[in-house]
C-alpha positions in Angstrom: -24.4 -3.6 13.7 -25.1 -5.3 10.2 -26.8 -2.7 8.3 -25.7 0.4 10.0 -22.4 2.1 10.2 -20.9 2.5 13.6 -20.3 5.9 15.0 -17.8 5.8 18.0 -14.1 5.6 17.1 -13.8 2.2 18.6 -16.7 0.6 17.0 -15.5 1.8 13.4 -12.0 0.3 14.3 -13.3 -2.8 15.2 -16.0 -2.8 12.2 -13.4 -2.3 10.1 -11.0 -5.3 11.7 -14.2 -8.0 11.2 -15.1 -7.0 7.8 -11.7 -6.4 6.4 -9.4 -8.5 8.8 -5.6 -9.0 7.2 -6.2 -6.1 4.4 -3.9 -3.6 4.8 -5.1 -0.6 6.7 -2.1 1.6 7.4 0.9 1.7 5.6 3.6 4.3 6.8 6.9 4.2 4.7 8.2 0.8 5.6 5.7 -0.2 7.9 2.2 -1.7 7.3 -0.4 -2.7 9.7 -3.3 -4.7 8.5 -7.1 -3.9 10.1 -7.2 -6.5 12.8 -3.5 -5.3 13.9 -5.1 -1.7 14.2 -7.6 -2.8 16.5 -5.3 -4.9 18.6 -3.0 -2.1 19.1 -5.6 0.6 19.3 -6.9 -2.0 22.4 -3.8 -1.9 23.9 -3.3 1.8 23.7 -6.5 2.0 25.4 -5.8 -0.2 28.2 -2.2 1.7 29.1 -4.1 5.1 29.1 -6.7 3.5 31.6 -3.7 1.9 33.4 -2.4 5.6 33.7 -5.8 6.9 34.7 -7.3 8.4 31.8 -10.8 7.9 32.3 -14.0 8.7 30.4 -14.6 12.0 29.3 -10.7 13.0 29.6 -9.0 14.7 27.1 -5.8 13.2 25.3 -3.6 15.4 23.2 -1.5 12.8 20.6 1.4 14.3 18.9 2.3 12.2 15.6 3.7 13.0 12.2 1.4 10.0 10.9 -1.2 7.9 12.1 0.9 4.7 11.9 3.8 6.7 14.2 1.3 6.3 17.1 0.4 2.6 16.6 4.0 1.5 15.9 5.4 0.8 19.1 2.9 -0.7 20.8 
């Protein structure tokens, strides 16, 4: 993937985790997540959605006040 930008959301998150590691990715009030933590939590969220029966091509709506509020409980 070197020299080109990823174009799938999962690839972008993984690319950022590899390149930016423990640097802060999201700050929301008193909470902060590194790029690695965002990647780990995103993978857990994807796994939970699959466990619920969500399949490739399905639409999923997330109502969150901030990006962090989706990932804090995961």
